[in-house]
MARTOR-743630 format. One record per residue (C-alpha): x, y, z; residue in three letters. Coordinates in pm, whole numbers, plus 32768, in hexadecimal, padded with zeros to 4 digits. Layout:
# residues N
{{X Y Z} 'ALA'};
...
//
This chain:
# residues 295
{{1489 F1DE 69E5} 'MET'};
{{15B3 F1ED 690D} 'GLU'};
{{16AA F1B6 6A16} 'ILE'};
{{15DF F084 6A8F} 'VAL'};
{{15F4 EFE6 692E} 'ASN'};
{{1769 F048 690D} 'THR'};
{{17A1 EF91 6A61} 'PHE'};
{{16D0 EE6D 69E5} 'GLY'};
{{177D EE45 68B6} 'ASN'};
{{18D4 EE49 695E} 'PHE'};
{{1855 ED4B 6A4E} 'LEU'};
{{17D9 EC67 6945} 'SER'};
{{1935 EC66 6898} 'ARG'};
{{19F6 EC42 69D9} 'TRP'};
{{191B EAF8 6A25} 'VAL'};
{{1949 EA82 68C0} 'TRP'};
{{1AD1 EAA2 68D6} 'MET'};
{{1ACF EA04 6A28} 'PHE'};
{{1A0E E8E2 699E} 'SER'};
{{1ADF E8B7 6879} 'LEU'};
{{1C21 E8C0 693D} 'GLY'};
{{1B99 E7A7 6A2D} 'PHE'};
{{1B06 E6CF 68F9} 'GLY'};
{{19A8 E705 697D} 'ILE'};
{{18F8 E77D 6833} 'VAL'};
{{1961 E61B 67A8} 'GLY'};
{{1855 E580 6885} 'ILE'};
{{1751 E639 67A2} 'LEU'};
{{17F4 E5BA 666E} 'GLY'};
{{17E0 E442 66C1} 'LEU'};
{{16DC E399 67A4} 'GLY'};
{{16D1 E265 6873} 'ASP'};
{{1791 E12D 67EA} 'VAL'};
{{1707 DFCD 6863} 'SER'};
{{176A DE6A 6803} 'VAL'};
{{16B0 DD19 67F8} 'LEU'};
{{17A3 DC0D 682B} 'VAL'};
{{1721 DA9D 6889} 'PRO'};
{{1786 DA3D 69F2} 'ARG'};
{{17B7 D8D5 6999} 'ALA'};
{{17D0 D80B 683D} 'VAL'};
{{1814 D6AB 67E9} 'ARG'};
{{194A D64D 6739} 'THR'};
{{193B D677 65A1} 'TYR'};
{{1807 D756 65DA} 'ASP'};
{{17DD D877 64E0} 'THR'};
{{17D8 D9BB 65C4} 'VAL'};
{{1757 DB18 6580} 'THR'};
{{17E7 DC2C 6639} 'LEU'};
{{1720 DD80 661F} 'ARG'};
{{178E DEE0 664B} 'CYS'};
{{1676 DFEE 665A} 'ASP'};
{{16C8 E16A 6660} 'TYR'};
{{1640 E2B4 663B} 'ASP'};
{{16EF E3AB 6562} 'LEU'};
{{1610 E4C0 659C} 'GLU'};
{{162D E560 6459} 'GLY'};
{{17A7 E505 6414} 'ASP'};
{{183E E426 630F} 'LEU'};
{{18CF E2DD 6370} 'LEU'};
{{1A5B E2D2 6350} 'TYR'};
{{1A96 E17F 63DA} 'SER'};
{{1A3E E03C 649F} 'ILE'};
{{1B39 DF87 654D} 'LYS'};
{{1B01 DE28 6603} 'TRP'};
{{1C17 DDB8 6712} 'TYR'};
{{1C30 DC75 67CA} 'LYS'};
{{1CDE DCD6 6908} 'GLY'};
{{1DE8 DDEF 6890} 'PRO'};
{{1E09 DD4F 6747} 'ASN'};
{{1D49 DDD6 6606} 'GLU'};
{{1CDE DCD6 6528} 'PHE'};
{{1BD1 DD90 643D} 'PHE'};
{{1BC4 DEED 63A2} 'ARG'};
{{1AA2 DF88 62D8} 'TYR'};
{{1AE5 E0D8 622C} 'ILE'};
{{19D0 E12A 6134} 'PRO'};
{{1AAD E21D 607F} 'LYS'};
{{1BBC E13A 6029} 'GLU'};
{{1BD6 E015 5F22} 'THR'};
{{1BAB DF15 5F8E} 'PRO'};
{{1AE7 DF97 60C1} 'SER'};
{{1B25 DE5F 6184} 'MET'};
{{1C6C DDDD 620B} 'MET'};
{{1CBB DCBB 630C} 'VAL'};
{{1DDF DC9C 63DB} 'PHE'};
{{1E4F DB2B 642D} 'SER'};
{{1DFD DAB8 6585} 'ILE'};
{{1E30 D930 65A6} 'PRO'};
{{1CD3 D885 65B8} 'GLY'};
{{1BFA D9BF 653B} 'ILE'};
{{1B6D D985 63F0} 'ASN'};
{{1AC6 DAC2 6372} 'VAL'};
{{19AB DA8A 625B} 'ASP'};
{{19CA DBC7 61A3} 'LEU'};
{{18BC DB63 609A} 'SER'};
{{17C1 DB9A 61CB} 'LYS'};
{{1864 DC9A 62A2} 'SER'};
{{1819 DE14 6281} 'ASN'};
{{1827 DF4D 6344} 'ALA'};
{{1732 DECD 644A} 'ASN'};
{{1764 DD58 6461} 'GLU'};
{{18A1 DC81 6468} 'LEU'};
{{187C DB0E 6417} 'ILE'};
{{1970 DA01 6496} 'LEU'};
{{196B D8A4 6433} 'ARG'};
{{19E7 D765 64C6} 'ASP'};
{{1A37 D7FE 6617} 'VAL'};
{{1B26 D744 6708} 'GLN'};
{{1B4C D75B 6870} 'PRO'};
{{1CA2 D7F8 684C} 'LYS'};
{{1BF6 D930 67D4} 'ILE'};
{{1B3C D957 6910} 'SER'};
{{1B65 DAC1 6999} 'GLY'};
{{1AFD DC36 699F} 'ARG'};
{{1A7E DCB2 6867} 'TYR'};
{{1A7B DE3E 6838} 'LYS'};
{{1A01 DF23 6708} 'CYS'};
{{1A7D E059 66E4} 'GLU'};
{{19B4 E191 6605} 'VAL'};
{{1A51 E2A7 657E} 'THR'};
{{19B2 E3CC 64C1} 'SER'};
{{1A32 E465 639D} 'ASP'};
{{1AF6 E5C3 6380} 'ALA'};
{{1B00 E6B3 63F3} 'PRO'};
{{1AC3 E625 6554} 'ASN'};
{{1B26 E4CE 6545} 'PHE'};
{{1A85 E46F 668A} 'TYR'};
{{1AA6 E323 6718} 'THR'};
{{19D0 E255 67F8} 'LYS'};
{{19CA E0D6 6865} 'MET'};
{{1925 DFCA 68F5} 'ALA'};
{{1971 DE56 694F} 'ALA'};
{{18F1 DCFD 69B6} 'GLY'};
{{1971 DBA3 6A32} 'MET'};
{{1955 DA73 6953} 'MET'};
{{198E D912 69D1} 'TYR'};
{{19B5 D7F0 68B8} 'VAL'};
{{1966 D6B5 694F} 'ILE'};
{{19B4 D543 690D} 'ASP'};
{{186E D4B2 69B0} 'VAL'};
{{18A9 D36E 6A85} 'PRO'};
{{17EE D23C 6A20} 'HIS'};
{{1834 D1AA 6B97} 'GLU'};
{{174A D1C5 6CBF} 'ASN'};
{{179E D235 6E22} 'PRO'};
{{17E8 D134 6F18} 'ILE'};
{{172C D140 708D} 'LEU'};
{{17C5 D07C 71B9} 'HIS'};
{{16EE D086 72EA} 'ILE'};
{{170C D005 7451} 'GLN'};
{{1624 D01B 7572} 'LYS'};
{{1628 CFE3 76E5} 'GLU'};
{{14EF CF92 77A7} 'VAL'};
{{149D D013 78E3} 'ALA'};
{{1378 CFF3 79C4} 'ASP'};
{{12B8 D12D 793B} 'SER'};
{{137D D191 77FF} 'ALA'};
{{1455 D118 76E5} 'VAL'};
{{15AB D1B5 76AE} 'LEU'};
{{15E1 D1AD 7526} 'VAL'};
{{1749 D215 7495} 'THR'};
{{1776 D21A 7328} 'ALA'};
{{1855 D284 721C} 'ASN'};
{{180C D2C7 70AC} 'CYS'};
{{1922 D2D4 6F9B} 'SER'};
{{18CB D379 6E57} 'ALA'};
{{1971 D325 6CF8} 'PRO'};
{{1AB0 D3E0 6C8F} 'PRO'};
{{1A5C D532 6BE5} 'SER'};
{{1ABE D675 6B77} 'PHE'};
{{1A55 D760 6C36} 'PRO'};
{{1A13 D69C 6D63} 'PRO'};
{{18BD D5E6 6D9E} 'MET'};
{{17A2 D680 6E86} 'ASN'};
{{1731 D578 6F80} 'ILE'};
{{15C8 D59F 7023} 'THR'};
{{1537 D4CB 713B} 'TRP'};
{{13BD D45C 7172} 'TYR'};
{{1320 D38E 728D} 'ILE'};
{{11C1 D323 723E} 'ASN'};
{{11BE D419 711A} 'GLY'};
{{121B D552 71F9} 'LEU'};
{{1365 D618 71AC} 'LYS'};
{{1469 D5F2 72D6} 'VAL'};
{{15A9 D6AE 7304} 'ASP'};
{{16DF D5E8 72EF} 'GLU'};
{{17DE D5D7 7411} 'ASN'};
{{1905 D60C 732E} 'GLY'};
{{199F D5F0 71D1} 'ARG'};
{{1AF7 D587 713B} 'LYS'};
{{1B66 D5FF 6FE9} 'VAL'};
{{1C81 D535 6F80} 'ILE'};
{{1D5E D580 6E35} 'PRO'};
{{1DD8 D455 6D8B} 'LEU'};
{{1F3D D40F 6D82} 'GLU'};
{{2018 D46A 6C59} 'ASN'};
{{2033 D2FE 6BE9} 'ASN'};
{{1EA7 D2D8 6C18} 'SER'};
{{1E47 D3E5 6B3A} 'ILE'};
{{1D3C D371 6A58} 'VAL'};
{{1D51 D376 68E1} 'LYS'};
{{1BF9 D3D0 6879} 'SER'};
{{1B3F D399 672E} 'SER'};
{{1BAE D4D1 669B} 'SER'};
{{1CF4 D418 6681} 'HIS'};
{{1DCE D4FD 6758} 'TYR'};
{{1E2F D4EE 68DC} 'GLU'};
{{1D94 D5C9 69CD} 'HIS'};
{{1D88 D5C1 6B54} 'ARG'};
{{1C55 D561 6BFB} 'GLN'};
{{1BD3 D55F 6D66} 'TYR'};
{{1B2C D459 6E51} 'MET'};
{{1A22 D4E5 6F3E} 'THR'};
{{19BD D41B 708F} 'VAL'};
{{18AC D494 7165} 'SER'};
{{187C D41B 72BE} 'TYR'};
{{1741 D3FE 738F} 'LEU'};
{{16E9 D3B0 74FB} 'SER'};
{{1597 D3CD 758D} 'LYS'};
{{14D7 D337 76B8} 'GLU'};
{{137E D2DF 7662} 'LEU'};
{{124E D281 773E} 'ASN'};
{{1124 D1CA 770F} 'GLU'};
{{1062 D2EB 766F} 'ASN'};
{{1149 D2D9 7546} 'VAL'};
{{10FD D169 74E4} 'PHE'};
{{0FEE D13B 73EC} 'GLN'};
{{0F4F CFE9 73FD} 'GLY'};
{{1085 CF7F 74CD} 'GLY'};
{{116A CFE8 739D} 'VAL'};
{{124E D122 736C} 'ILE'};
{{12B2 D181 7206} 'LYS'};
{{140B D220 71EA} 'VAL'};
{{146A D2BA 708A} 'GLN'};
{{15A9 D33D 7012} 'CYS'};
{{157A D41D 6EC7} 'VAL'};
{{16CB D4A9 6E1B} 'SER'};
{{1693 D5A7 6D14} 'TRP'};
{{1741 D6A6 6C3A} 'LEU'};
{{168D D7C4 6BA4} 'PHE'};
{{1563 D74F 6ADC} 'HIS'};
{{162D D64B 6A27} 'LEU'};
{{1654 D534 6B14} 'TYR'};
{{1571 D4B3 6C22} 'ARG'};
{{15A7 D34B 6CC2} 'SER'};
{{1548 D2A8 6E16} 'GLU'};
{{1582 D17C 6EF1} 'ASP'};
{{1484 D10E 6FF4} 'VAL'};
{{1491 D051 7131} 'ARG'};
{{1366 CFD7 721B} 'TYR'};
{{1385 CFB0 7398} 'ILE'};
{{12AD CEC0 745B} 'ASP'};
{{123D CF16 759D} 'ASP'};
{{12FE CE16 7679} 'ASP'};
{{12D4 CEB9 77D4} 'ARG'};
{{1260 CDDA 78FA} 'PRO'};
{{10E5 CDD3 7907} 'LYS'};
{{0FFF CD88 7A37} 'PRO'};
{{0F3F CC43 7A46} 'TRP'};
{{0DE5 CC78 79D5} 'PRO'};
{{0CE0 CC6D 7AEB} 'SER'};
{{0C3F CB3B 7A4B} 'SER'};
{{0D81 CA60 7A8C} 'VAL'};
{{0DC4 CACC 7BD2} 'ILE'};
{{0C50 CAB1 7C46} 'GLY'};
{{0BF7 CC10 7CAA} 'VAL'};
{{0AC0 CC5F 7BDE} 'THR'};
{{0A16 CD45 7CBB} 'GLN'};
{{0921 CDD9 7BC4} 'THR'};
{{07F9 CE10 7C94} 'SER'};
{{078F CDF8 7E1D} 'GLY'};
{{07BC CCA1 7EB8} 'GLY'};
{{086B CBF8 7D8F} 'SER'};
{{0985 CBA3 7E7E} 'MET'};
{{08B4 CAFF 7F7A} 'ASN'};
{{0802 CA32 7E56} 'SER'};
{{0961 C9B7 7DE5} 'TYR'};
{{09CA C919 7F4A} 'TYR'};
{{086B C897 7F6E} 'ASN'};
{{0894 C7C9 7E3B} 'ASN'};
{{09D7 C763 7E95} 'ILE'};
{{0951 C6FA 8010} 'LEU'};
{{0839 C62F 7F60} 'MET'};
{{091E C56C 7E7B} 'VAL'};
{{0A04 C50C 7FA0} 'MET'};
{{08DA C4AA 807B} 'LEU'};
{{084A C3D5 7F5B} 'TYR'};
{{098D C2FD 7F1B} 'PHE'};
{{09CE C2EE 80A2} 'GLY'};
{{0880 C23B 80C3} 'TYR'};
{{08EA C118 7FDC} 'PHE'};
{{0A29 C0F1 807A} 'ILE'};
{{099E C0C3 81D4} 'VAL'};
{{08A4 BFC5 812A} 'ARG'};
//
């Protein structure tokens, strides 16, 4: 039994030393790190970036926030002052409302769109570090609507509809969705066109940034089953996250050639003998007028 215990102690120490050499022990001292970064916000909004972590019994050494590779905020509770801000153009940190879990950004602008990373480090002696990141877009929400152009070609049994929809300039590029009679249909093509350098839009946030024009194309052959009351409704909806949604609508009439109704061509065979009755009436009229002519 003593030999077994000795071997067990040796094995435990070997595993501990192996784990220490490869940094595995640190996992036990710092749990998962997660961030809550809003996917899309409006220009001039006040934004909260949240970083949650589990120290699993360790003390906190530091919290650091990065935009891309650049650090712009640091929180070290043992230092005075505990919070420091490193200047990045467009990022305005509200220190009075920020803390170890929440970072408050005021008057956000589109040029600070990007990837935000929170880095958490536990205190001595381990100084284990973990991080998590999220993407945020700051959007100048357009006030314009999409523009829908549509053409149709009429055939005997169908109508060929070709259309294009141009969304207003935006960053990032707009999404476009098509509907026919309220049912979503797939587009046939799309172009995302960066505006030329001399067409860069000056936004309401008083600086210049590149925007994009999105154009979507649709081509569908529609049969008589699609027409509702002789009309087809075509919708082009442009949208950007939850911040913008607008549409343009066109109605297409059923202009296909239609057969003459039977009442016009005189074929109203609704029951047996109706055709004979029709010709008998014509014959009686002709005989009636012929009688007076002869007299």
